[in-house]
C-alpha positions in Angstrom: -28.3 -0.4 -2.9 -26.8 2.7 -2.0 -27.6 6.0 -4.0 -24.4 6.8 -6.3 -24.6 10.5 -5.1 -25.4 11.7 -8.6 -28.3 11.8 -11.1 -28.1 8.9 -13.5 -29.6 9.8 -17.0 -29.1 9.3 -20.6 -25.5 9.0 -21.5 -24.4 7.5 -18.0 -21.1 5.9 -18.3 -21.3 3.6 -15.3 -22.7 0.5 -17.0 -23.1 -1.6 -13.9 -25.3 1.1 -12.1 -27.4 1.3 -15.5 -27.7 -2.4 -15.5 -29.2 -2.5 -12.0 -31.7 0.1 -12.8 -32.9 -1.8 -16.1 -33.2 -5.0 -14.1 -35.2 -3.3 -11.4 -37.4 -1.5 -14.0 -38.2 -4.9 -15.7 -38.9 -6.5 -12.3 -41.4 -3.6 -11.6 -43.2 -4.1 -15.1 -42.2 -0.7 -16.4 -41.1 -2.0 -19.7 -39.2 -4.7 -21.4 -35.6 -2.9 -21.3 -32.5 -4.8 -22.5 -30.1 -5.2 -19.7 -27.1 -4.0 -21.5 -25.9 -1.1 -19.3 -26.7 1.6 -21.9 -28.9 4.4 -20.6 -30.8 5.1 -23.9 -34.2 6.2 -25.1 -35.9 3.1 -24.0 -34.4 3.2 -20.5 -35.4 6.8 -20.2 -39.0 5.8 -21.2 -39.2 3.0 -18.6 -37.8 5.4 -15.9 -40.7 7.9 -17.0 -43.3 5.0 -16.7 -42.0 4.3 -13.2 -42.0 7.8 -12.3 -45.5 8.4 -13.5 -47.0 5.5 -11.3 -45.1 6.3 -8.1 -44.8 9.1 -5.4 -41.9 10.1 -3.3 -41.5 9.4 0.4 -43.8 12.3 1.3 -46.5 11.2 -1.0 -45.8 13.7 -3.8 -45.6 12.6 -7.3 -42.3 12.1 -8.8 -41.1 14.5 -11.5 -41.3 12.5 -14.9 -38.0 13.4 -16.4 -36.4 10.2 -17.1 -33.6 10.8 -14.7 -32.7 8.7 -11.7 -32.2 11.1 -9.0 -32.2 10.4 -5.2 -36.1 10.4 -4.9 -36.5 8.0 -7.9 -33.7 5.9 -6.6 -35.2 5.5 -3.3 -38.5 4.6 -5.0 -36.8 1.9 -7.1 -34.5 0.5 -4.5 -35.9 1.5 -1.0 -33.0 3.3 -0.1 -32.1 6.7 -0.6 -29.8 9.1 1.6 -29.8 10.6 5.1 -27.1 12.9 6.3 -25.5 11.3 9.3 -22.6 13.6 9.6 -21.5 14.4 13.2 -22.4 18.0 13.9 -19.6 20.5 15.0 -20.2 22.5 18.1 -21.4 25.5 16.0 -23.9 23.5 14.2 -25.3 21.8 17.2 -25.8 25.0 19.3 -27.3 26.7 16.2 -29.9 24.0 15.9 -30.7 23.9 19.6 -31.1 27.7 19.7 -33.3 27.8 16.4 -35.4 25.0 17.8 -36.2 27.1 20.8 -37.5 29.9 18.7 -40.1 27.9 16.8 -43.5 29.4 17.6 -42.3 33.0 17.6 -44.8 35.0 15.8 -45.2 38.6 14.6 -47.3 40.9 16.8 -49.5 42.3 15.3 -49.7 39.6 12.5 -48.4 40.8 9.2 -46.3 43.6 10.7 -42.8 42.2 10.7 -42.7 43.5 14.4 -42.8 41.7 17.8 -40.6 41.3 20.8 -38.3 38.7 19.3 -38.7 39.7 15.7 -37.4 43.1 16.6 -34.4 41.5 18.1 -33.5 39.6 15.1 -33.8 42.8 13.0 -31.8 44.7 15.6 -28.8 42.1 15.4 -28.4 43.0 11.7 -28.7 46.8 12.2 -32.4 47.0 10.8 -35.5 48.5 12.3 -38.7 47.0 13.1 -41.0 46.4 10.1 -38.6 44.8 7.7 -38.2 41.4 6.2 -36.5 39.4 8.9 -35.7 35.7 7.7 -31.9 36.6 7.3 -32.0 38.5 10.8 -33.2 35.3 12.3 -30.4 33.1 10.9 -27.8 35.7 11.8 -29.2 36.0 15.4 -29.3 32.1 16.0 -25.8 32.0 14.8 -24.7 34.9 17.0 -26.2 33.3 20.0 -24.6 30.0 19.2 -21.1 31.6 18.7 -21.4 33.6 21.9 -21.9 30.3 23.9 -18.7 29.0 22.4 -16.9 32.2 22.9 -16.1 32.7 19.3 -16.8 35.0 16.5 -20.0 34.7 14.5 -19.1 33.5 11.0 -22.3 34.7 9.3 -22.3 37.8 7.3 -24.1 40.6 9.1 -26.9 41.5 6.6 -30.6 41.5 6.2 -30.2 40.6 2.6 -30.4 36.7 1.6 -28.7 37.2 -1.7 -26.2 39.6 -0.2 -25.1 37.1 2.2 -24.5 34.6 -0.6 -22.3 37.1 -2.4 -20.4 38.0 0.6 -20.0 34.9 2.6 -16.8 33.2 3.3 -18.4 29.9 4.1 -18.4 26.9 2.1 -20.9 27.1 -0.8 -23.0 24.3 -2.3 -24.8 25.5 -5.4 -28.3 24.3 -6.1 -27.3 21.8 -8.9 -24.5 20.1 -6.5 -27.1 19.8 -3.7 -29.8 18.2 -6.0 -27.1 15.8 -7.6 -25.7 15.0 -4.2 -27.8 15.7 -1.1 -25.1 14.3 1.3 -23.2 17.6 0.7 -25.8 19.3 2.9 -25.1 19.3 6.6 -27.6 19.9 9.4 -26.9 23.5 10.6 -26.3 24.7 6.9 -28.0 27.9 5.7 -30.2 27.6 2.6 -30.5 30.6 0.3 -33.4 31.0 -2.3 -34.0 33.7 -5.0 -37.6 35.0 -5.3 -36.8 37.2 -8.2 -36.3 41.0 -8.3 -33.6 41.0 -6.1 -35.4 39.3 -3.1 -34.8 36.1 -1.5 -35.5 33.8 1.4 -33.2 31.9 3.9 -33.3 29.5 6.7 -31.4 26.9 8.6 -31.2 23.1 7.7 -32.4 20.8 10.6 -32.0 17.4 8.7 -31.7 15.9 5.2 -33.8 13.1 4.1 -33.4 11.9 0.5 -34.3 14.8 -1.9 -35.8 16.9 1.0 -34.6 19.1 3.9 -36.3 19.8 7.2 -35.7 23.3 8.2 -36.1 26.1 10.8 -36.8 29.5 9.4 -38.2 32.7 10.2 -40.7 35.1 8.4 -42.6 32.2 7.1 -45.8 30.0 7.5 -47.0 26.5 7.0 -47.4 27.4 3.3 -43.8 27.8 2.9 -44.1 31.5 2.3 -41.5 34.2 2.4 -42.8 37.1 4.3 -44.9 34.8 6.5 -45.6 35.5 10.1 -43.3 33.5 12.4 -40.7 30.9 13.0 -41.7 27.4 11.8 -40.1 24.0 11.2 -40.8 23.2 7.7 -40.1 20.7 4.9 -38.7 21.8 1.4 -37.7 19.8 -1.5 -33.9 20.3 -2.1 -34.8 21.2 -5.8 -36.7 24.4 -4.8 -33.6 25.8 -3.1 -32.5 27.6 -6.3 -29.4 29.4 -5.1 -27.6 27.0 -2.9 -26.4 26.2 0.9 -23.7 27.8 3.0 -21.9 25.7 5.5 -20.2 27.3 8.7 -18.4 25.1 11.0 
């Protein structure tokens, strides 16, 4: 079955979808649930039982919340969501350019400096030594736009949250992306808040169920902000607590 592009939870009005979930939960021995199309307390408990026994496609335990989101749906029915939207020329060029930067590291380590790091920062008018994840994103889009002989649509800023506030791109807020990962397109930009006015950002390479594969700067394999290089990483969509920006 195809994921219905929304979280299914207590009070769901689509009785046909609820019935299919109830049938599957019974088949998997997660409780004897009446197949009545009503997502009530017994169905919630059966979903929690399933979630407590299973992991997602990357081997991480499912969140035990009694809601059928994309990862729980994929576990129940074996089919989640992968965004196969055709890329625009800008998105395609951005991903090509960003991929070529994977492996760039700071020199010296931990300095927010280095030949290419300095270039990323200079593209947003910043001196070496500053946080550079937003500079990396802007630089990738600037290079891609130049290849297409068009204006760079990305806000020229070193601030992730400033980018979110000022953008004229299409915004997808965090909850909308969690409920419907199909809204996120490769080449989109994710924005996270780290608290205290600080953030982190990067470029979406692909979408797979409740996860995004990303290319991002000023990070590391531990998914840190203020890391040391450009890496290809995997993040859970639910950890992107601000949202996504689409430029086409």
